[in-house]
Residue, then its C-alpha position, 0 to 999 in steps of 0.5 A: x500499499x502507498x505510503x501517501x497516507x497513513x493507515x488510519x487515514x486510508x482506512x477512512x478513505x476506504x469507508x467513505x468511498x465505500x459507502x458512496x459506492x464511488x468505484x474510482x476512489x476504491x480502485x486507487x488503494x485497491x490497485x496500490x494493494x490494499x486488501x479492504x479496499x479490493x474487498x469493498x471495490x469487488x462489493x460495490x461493483x457487484x452492487x452496481x452490476x459493473x461488469x466491466x469493473x469485475x472483469x478488469x478485477x477478475x483479470x488481475x487476479x481476484x478470485x472474488x470478482x471472478x466468482x461473483x462475475x460468473x453469478x451475475x452473468x448467469x443471473x443476467x445472462x450478460 
């Protein structure tokens, strides 16, 4: 995770972004290695049925995203 923010500051940023469902704000810390942000990003992308974001995460090796993507595609036929 980037040293740009302290652990507490990063946790607060992640929490706020998760509350608003702002995928862009979650993507930065997730891509920097924050597992909490990655988890929240997957959850928010699933709630918003953002197949593009879920595909991006799955392609990067996120198994949770791959599993949720498969479930959503089965449900929606996407």
